Each structure stands twice: as structure tokens, then as C-alpha cells.
C-alpha positions, 0 to 999 in steps of 0.5 A: 459518476466514475465514467462522467469524471473520466470524460471530464478529465479527458476533455480537459486534457484535449482542451489543454493540448489544443490550446497549447498547440494553437498558442505555439503554432500561431506565431510561427504559421503567420510569420513571413520569414518562416525560413529564417535560421532562427524560425527554422530551428524553432520549427525543427524542434516543434516537429519533434516535440509536438508528436512526442507530446501526442505519443506521451498523452496517448500512452499516459491516458489511454494505453497505460490505464486501459491496457497495462493496468488491466493486466493486458501487458502483451496488448499494451506492448504491441500498442505502444510499439505500434503508436511509436512506429506510426508516428516515426513513419509519419516523421519520416514521410514528413521529412522527405516531403519537407526536403523536396519543398525546401527553397534554396538559400541564396548568397547576397549577390543572388548569383550563387547557391549556398549550402547550410548544415540543415540543407544537405541537398543544396549545392555546396559553396564554391571558392576561388582557386587563386583568390577572388576571380571576377570571371567566376572560375570556381570549384566546389568546397568539399563539406565535412562528410559526417552524416547527421542523424535523420530526424525520424531516428531522433524521434524514434529514440526520444519516443522510446525514452519518453514512453519508457520513463512515463510508463515506469513512473506511472507503474511506480505510482500505481504500485505505491497507491496499491500498497497504501490501499492494502495497508488501509484495508488491512487496518480496517480489517484488523479493526473489524476483526477485533470488534467481532472477536470481542463480541464473540468472547463476551457471550462465551464468558457470560455463558460459562459464568451463568453455568457457575451461578446455576451450580451455586443456587442449590448449594449456597443461596447466599453465595449465589446472590453474591456471585450475581452481584459480582457478575453484574459488575463484570457485565457492566465492564463488558458492556461499557469498557470493552467497547473501546479500543483500549482500557487501563491495566488497573480496570483489567486487573479489577475485572480479573480479580472479580472473575477469579473470586467468582470462580472460587465460589464454585470449587471446594477446598481441594482446589487451590487458586492463587492470584499474585499481582504487583504491589503497585499497578501502573496506569498502562493502556492495553486491549480489554478482555485479553487474558480471560480466555487463558484463565478460563482454559486453566479452570476448564482443564486444570480443576478436578472435583475428586482430587487436589488441583491448583491454579496459580496466576502471576501478573508482572509488569515492567517498564514496557512489558506485561507478563502473565504466567498461568500454571495449573494442574492437569485433570483427567481431561487432556489439553489436546483441545486447549486452543480449539475453543472459541475463546482461546482461538480468539485470543490467539487471533487478537494477539496476532492482530494487535501485536504482530511479532512483538508478543510471545506466547509459550505453552508448556505441556508437561506431565502434571503441569500445564503452563502458559507464558504470555508477554506483551508490550505496553 
């Protein structure tokens, strides 16, 4: 299909060029006064314009797409120079042949040969030394000795300018098209990666929560049942809410609240877990399931069953930014692998893809406290 379309384009270009050449040349070729000054001026212009049009078409539709855009710059330069020199040589030969076949201009009396600026090979006009001499005692008038630029030199200069301008224009347009394609592909890639990351996070969270419930079954059956109910609500959120590109801050906070309540069921009084939320939560839009991996990391590395530990989660919202501060004690496990898990690694990738340079993630690993500060635009 692509080759077929190219053939159609080239056929149309050839037909259009042929029709225009016929329309331009037909009234000239069939005129009897072809050597009149006006017609001569038109023909001189066409002798340069038509070859320039051919060179332009060859460069635009053959050399640029077939060579330059295929990475064959050296072959493109050689080909362009070859085409220009070939047509310049043709213009030079045509000019020489035209000079030899050009008829002389004649005075109205038919007895004198007169030169014109376009015909330097014809004899110059003659003047009388003392006025009108009926006996023809004439002497030639010396013409102005400024040499005109040869037609082939004019053609060479114009051809270089036309080809250079057209090549630069095509290259600029091609660069713009390439950049637009890159932006489009990057957007598609970001959307695809976000879907994959979201799909990875959900099973990861589900697996950890099931482990928590499994631990509660033998300890407290009623609490295990309660946790299953909360888990079902959370999974409903995962299945239906997070399949969209965005959710509301209210729904995300409700999900986090249920998640933390579920995690509290697993630990005893030695673990202090606090969640501080704004009094009023604005209806802002944000990506779903964005903070869970950070909170999971705090539970994974900050909780100890044998000694007192704590996890403090503060969520603050301003007019245009959301700030999440998570502080947790350091259990015997180290935080060297805090960003090696699937969940946290995906969170970092999502933040980079979603916000670029507009988000801030600071990780402070002190002696006894591990702190994560996250700020994102709303």
C-alpha cells in the first residue's frame, strides 16, 4: 500500500509538471514573431525557469527522500552536484547553439545591421561623423564594455540557491515531524508504562495483605473476618477505581485509611501507628494508588514485634501541592534495600513519568529514624 501511494504521488507530480510545461510552451512555440523583443525576453526566462523546475523536482522527490533521509549524505551531495552540473552544462551547450542560430536584427531600411544588448555577436550600429551622410560614410559606435553574466552561470547560481533552500526546508520539516513522532511515542510509552506499573502494584499489595490476614486467622478469628471485609472494599477500589488515569484525593485517602486500619490489626501495642489527615480534604485529582508502596515500606522496615516501634504518617494539602511525610523507627532490618522491591521501584518510576521534575522525593536515613518526604503538584 505504501509503495502504491508513492507511485500515485510521483505520477501526479509528473502529470502536473507536463501539463504546466505544455501550457507555457504551446503559445510560444506556435508564434511567428518568436524573435520579437517581448517573446525573446519570455523565452530567455523560460530557458532558465524550466530546467530549475526539473532540478527542484529531482531534488525534492528523489534525492532528498531516497538519499538524504536514508542517511546517505555523501551520496546525496555527490548526486545533487552531479545533477546541477549536468543541467548547467546543458545550459552552456544550449546557449552556444542558440548564439550560432540567432538571426541578425535589421534596421527598418534593411541596409544596416544593428546590435542589441541580447545579441552581442551582431555588429554594432554605425553613426555618421558629421551628421547624416547620404553616401554611407559610417564608423562604428563603441558599445559599453561591461560583460554580461553568461546564462549558464546564472543558472548555476540559481540552481544552488533553489536546491539549498529546498533541502533546508525539507530537512526542517522532517525534523519537526520526527520530534512530533518522538513526543507522541513518548506519551504512548508513558501511558503503557503507567498501566503496567499499576497492574504490578495491585498484586503486590494483595499478596502482602493476604499474608497479614493469614497471620490473624489463628490469633483472632473475628478480627480476621473484619479484615477480610475491609480487604474486599479495598480490592473493589483496586479493580474499579484505579483502572482510570486519575482518582480523587478523597477516595485515595479513604483507601489509605482502610489499609492502615488493616495493618493495625496485625500488630500489638508495642507498635504505634498514627495517621494525621487534614480536617477538610479538597476534591483534588491525583493518580491512584500512589502512596501505598511508601507506606508498605515503612511497615516492612520500621516495625518490630520484640521492641517498641512507631510509624507516623502525615498528609498535608495546600492550594496546589500535596505533601506526605512518613517517619518510622528502624527495626533490625536495614534500609539498604528500601527501593529494591517491586512496589517502591514502581513508585519512583511512576513519579518520574507522571511529574517529571515537578515532584520532590527526599529520603533521610538517620540513626534511629527513617523519613520519606514526598511533595507532588495537584
